[in-house]
Each structure stands twice: as structure tokens, then as C-alpha cells.
N, C-alpha and C positions, 0 to 999 in steps of 0.2 A: 199201334203196335210198334214197339221198339225194334231197331235193327239188331239182328242176331246172326251168329255164325251157325251154319247148318252142317256142313260136312266138307271133306276134301278128298282128293285123289292125287297120286303122284306117278311120274314116269321117269325112268333113268335107263341109260344104255349108250350105245354108239350107233350112229346112222344119220339118215337124212330126213327122218320123220319122227316127230315127238307126238305120240298118241296117248291121250288120257282116257281112262274110264270116267263116265259121268258120275260125279259125287252122289252117293245114295240120297234119295229124297228130293233131288233138284226138280223144281216144278216151274210152271209158267210164271214169269215175273221175277224170279230170283236173279240175283246178280252173281255172275261167275267172273273170277279174276284168275288169269293164268300168268305165272311167273316162270320163265325159262332161263336157266343159267347154262351157257355153253362154253366149252373150253377152247375157244378161238375168238379173240377179240375182233377179228375181221369177218366173222360169219354173218350171213344174212338169214333172217327168219321171216317166212311168209305166213300170214295168218289165214285161217279159213274164212269163208263168207260169213258176214254178220258180226265179226269181231272188230273191235276198235283199239287203236293204239293209245295208251295213256300219255305218251310223250315223255316217259321217264327212262327210256333206254340209256344205259351207261356201259362204258368199258371199265372193267375192274381188273387191273393187272393184265394177265393173259386171257381173261374171260370176258364175256359180254353177257349182260342180263337185260331181258326185255319183259315188259309188263303190258298185258292186254286184258280187255274186259268185254263182256257181252251180257245182255239181259236175256235170260232163258225164254224160249218159246214154248208153245203147247206141246210139241213133240220134239224136244231137244235131243240132239245126237251127241255122241262122244266126239270131241274135237281133235283134229290132227293138224299139227303145225309142221311146215316144211323148212328144213335147214340146209343151207349150202355154204361150204362143202360138208361132207360127212364129218361129224364131230362127236365127242363125248358130251353128254348133256344130263341135266337134272331139271325136272319140271314139277311144279306144284299147281294144282287147280283147286280153287277155294270157292265155295258157294255161300252167299249171305242172303238172308231173307228180311223183307221189310224195307227195302230201299226204294227210291223213286224209280218208276219204270221207264221214264224218258231221260232223266239226267241223274243217274245214280252217283256219279262222281263229279263234283263241281269245282273242287279245289284240290291241288296236289303239289308236292314238291319232293325233290330228291337231292341228297348230298352224297359225296364219295370221300374216301379217306383210306387210311391204313391203320394197322395195330388193333388193340383190343376194344377201344371205345368207339361205338358207332353213334353218330349224332344225326337224329332225324330233324329235318329243318322245320322251322316255324311256318305255319300257314294261317291265313286270315279269311275263312269262309265268309261269304256275304249272308249266310243263313245260319240258323241254329236248330237244335233238336235232332240232328243226325248223329253219327258216330265217327270218331277218328279211328283210322286203321294204320298200323305200323307194319312195314314190310322190310325185310333185310335179305341181302344176298352177298356171298363172299366167295373167295377162291380157295377156301379151305373147308374141311368137313366139320368145323367146330360148331357146337350148339350155341344158341342165342339166349340170353337172359334179358327179358323185356322190363321196362320200368313199372313201378307201382301204378295201378289204375288201368292196366291192360291185362287181358287174358289171352295166353298163347293159343292159337288155333292149330298150328302145326309147326314143327321144327325139323327140317330134313338135313342130314349130313350124308354125303356119299363119298367114299374113299377120302382122299386128302385134298380133293380138287374143287368141291362144290358145297355150298350150303344155301338153303332158302328157309325163311321163317316168316310167320305172320302173327299178329296179335290185334284183337279188337278192343276198343275202349269199353270200360265197364258201365259207363253212364252216358246219357245224351249230352252232346256238346252244347255248352251254354252260350257260345258266341264269342266274337272278338278274335284276338290272336291266340293261337294254340300254345305258343312258346315252343322251344326246342325240347326234344326228349332224348334220353341217352340209354342205348342198349349196350350190352357187353357180349363179347365172344372171348372168354378167358382162354389164354394159351395162344392167341394169334401172335405171330411175330410182328415186328415193327414194319415189315415190308408186305404184310398180308393186306390185299386190297378188298374193299367192301363198298356196297351201296346201301343207303338207308332212306326209305321213303315215308312220307306222311301223306295220307289221303283223307279227305272228308267225304263220307258216304251220306248222301242226302236222303232224308226221310220224305215220304210222300207229302205230308203236311197238306193233304187235300180234305175238303169237307166231305164227311161220309154221306152216302145216300141215306136219307132219313126214312125210317119206318116209324112214324110217330104214333103215340097213343092219342086217340080221339079225346077232346077236340084238337084240331091241328092249330094250336095257338101258342104264341110266344108267352111263356109264363111271366116274363118281365113286363109284358104289355108294351107301352110306348116309352118306358123309363130308360131303355137301353138304346134309344134312337139317336142320342147325342144331339138333340135339337133344342134342348132347354138346360141352361146352366144350373137352374135350381134343383135339378135331379142329381147333381154331383157335388160332393164336398171336397175341397182341396186339403191335402195334408202334406206339408213340406213342399208345396207346389202352388203354382197359379194356373188357372184354367180359363181358356177362351174357346169360343166357337169359331170355326174356320170354314168358310164357304168354298175354299179351293181344295181342301183335303177331306174328302168324303166318299162314301160308296152308295149311300141312299139319302133321300131327302134333300134338305137345304144346307145342312151343316155337318161337320165332323167335330170331334172334341180334341183340342190340343192341350197337353199336359206339359208344363214347364217346371223343371226342378228349381227351387228357390235356394238362395244362400242361407246357411253354409252347407247345405245338404248334398248328399250323393245319390239320393233316391227320393222320388216324390210320388204321391198317390192321388188318383181320382177315385173317391169312394162313392159307390152307388148305393142302390137300395138294398135292404135286407133280403137275403135269399132264404127261402124255407124249403128244405128237402126232407122227404120222408124216408125213414129207414126201410130197406128192402126194395126200394124202387130204383129205376135206372134213369139217368138224365144225361143230356148233352148241352154243354155251355159253349157258345161260339161267340167270336168277335172278329171284326175286320180291323187289323192292326197294321200300322206303317211307322217305321222309325223315321225320325227327323234327323237328329245328329247325336243321339244319346250313345255313348260308347258301349254300353251293354245292351241297350234296346228297351223294348216295351213288352210286358207280358200281362196276361189275363189271369186273375186269381180269385179265390174265395178265402177270406180272412181266416187264418188259423186252421186251414184245411188242405188246400192244394193249389198249385200254380202250373200254368202251361209253360213250355219253353219260351225264352225271349225271342222276339222277332227283331232282326237286325236290318232287314232289307229297307233301303231308303228310296227305292225306285217305284214301288207299288205296294198296295195293300195286300196282306195275306190273311186268309181266314185261319185263325188260331182256334183250337178247340180242346176241351177237357171232357172226358167221359167220367161220370160220377155214379158211384154205387155206395151210398152211405150205409154204414152198419148201425148208426144211431141217428135220430132226428137231428137235423142241422138247421141253425138259424143264425146267420151272420152276414157280413157285408160282401157284396161284389166289389172288386177293386181292379183298377188298372195301375200297374206299377211301371214307372220309368226310372231306369238306373243309369248313372253316368256321373256327371258333375253339374254344379249349379249353372243354370242358364241353358242346359241341354233339354231337348223336348222330343215328343213323339205324338202320334195321332191315333185315334180310334173311332170306330163307327159301327153301327148295326150290331149291338150286343144283344144276344138272344139266348133263351133257355127253353129247352123242350124236354118233355118226358118221352123216353124211347123204349122200344121193345128189347127183350133179352138178346134177340138175334143181332140187332144192330150193335149192341154193347159189346158182344163177343167178336 
């Protein structure tokens, strides 16, 4: 399930407590992000139990903006934040669904500046398949225009002293460096201060609990075990077995991009899928040094997100529901530059029930 925006709530006023209503629909495991913009750069904000600081707090002119998050529990309550001294404030509480329940935010950055152009800093998450989130806050009530590729989740302006806005990326992050992003707040004066943040929201990327169709066998048989080079065909690559990079058996498969290419394949056996049935394709993948990483794919059909992690194997998977019969190659794709490489092991394919697929 891709990460998605669920709902939001806001709070504004003057006092020592910022209390939000819980965004409609918030449920166990959802990610909540609270942004509070106060009209006193020296104010202190105290968070309720269970909330964590993102480390992105910034002074913006005469204001201060803080960013906190929490993974919702089974019986989540409306959060209240304490502010000292009494201040004018504007707060936005956002709920996102489909994030990792333990480490929902793994990379983030924030920049500050003045005037109409807001620059969100570049970040380089160690993973892929999640979503980028852009957040802004400024000391005016001007609305924010986000860059192409992002959908605004909320844009709050209050009097002439506050604004807060958020936008979630429209597609899963492919990995590597995000690059900078530019938002605008038309009408800001050259002295108007702002903060612009970039966050990477992590996808669970966990192997689903399998409810398999009997018999409980890997449709690929032993061909995906990565123990025999004869089961794989190199394309724009060279292939070797590696006894030190594996998750099962004796060996894992190492795919190295050859000159002058920027992508190389390890092509496996033909995969046959029947229309109307549900399948789950899985593989244990680990990046070596490829700048874009390694992904699992079926030729001319579908690809999983690239895996960038160089520290451990991750189980990558694709859920399949073909509308017509399919017969083509299983492939491992490594993308980067010539000489770069990645590893794979334990490639398997199962037929699954409708309940697991959904």
C-alpha cells in the first residue's frame, strides 16, 4: 500500500495550550505530524506523552515553528501542546496512512530564508519506495504554491502573522538524492521569514503475512535460489556467485554493470501467470554501490521500487493481478554506472488469496 494523506485538523488562537481535534479517520498505525507556528521566537513548546521531536525547530523572524510526530495508537486521543509564555499561535495536525510503524521518518532537512521563494533542502534517504513530504511555515498569512509532483494537503493562513502548509509527493521515491524543491508565497516582502522542510516518509517494506493457495510451494522451484549461474542470463552485466552476500543456502547472486552501460540485468526463468489469479513475487535484495540500486521486475509488466540499502538485505515484493495471461522473464535490474553492483537471493513466487492481495 502506498503512503497517502488521510486528513488534517487545525488550531489557532492565543494562550498557553494548543489543542487539536483528532483528524477524522485517524487509526492505529497512522502517522500524525504536528506543526505549530507561534508569534514569539523565544517561546517554549512542550509536547504531550508519546510525541517525538523531528529536530527541525527553527526561528523565523519574530516567530518560531516546531515539528513533532507520533504513530497513532489503538485509542488515540486529541493532542494538546503546552506553550510558554502565552502566545498567538497557528497549528496544523496532519495524518498519513501507509508509513512504517516504527521508523516513519528516516531522513529530513530544513532551510530558512526570506521573500517569496522557499527552498526545500535536498535529502538523500538510505531507502526507496516511500514518499517525500514538503512542509512550510512563515510569518505572514500568505498561501503557498508547491512544485509540480506534489499535492497540497492543507494550506493555512491566519491574519498577517502565520502560515503553515504541507504537500505529499505524488509517487513513490525512487532513491538517491531528492534534489532541492522550490515553493512560492507570492506577495511576501523581502523581509518575510520562512522555513521549508523536506521529509522522507518510510514505507513498511515488510514481507506480508502469507495466506497461500495450496500447495504451499514456490512456483519458481529452485531457480530463484541463486545457487547456480546457469539459471541466470547476463545482459549488459556480468554475474558471479558470492558466498558472503546471501540470505539462504551457500551463495547469493552478484550483478555487475558492464561498460559502457548504466543498467544491467540478471535475467531469470520465464514466469507464467494466469489471468484472474493473484500472485506475490518476492526477493531478498541488497545494494552494493549502485547509485540507483537494485530492483525486482517482470519484463514488460511491472517493477518493484529500487533498494538502496547497502547495510543489509531487504525483502522486496510485488503483488500481481494480471488481467491477461502473462509469460515473460523474471529480471533483476541494477542501475547506476559501469562497474557498480548489487546482490540478490531467495527469489520466490507464490499464488495468494484475495484477502492477502487486498
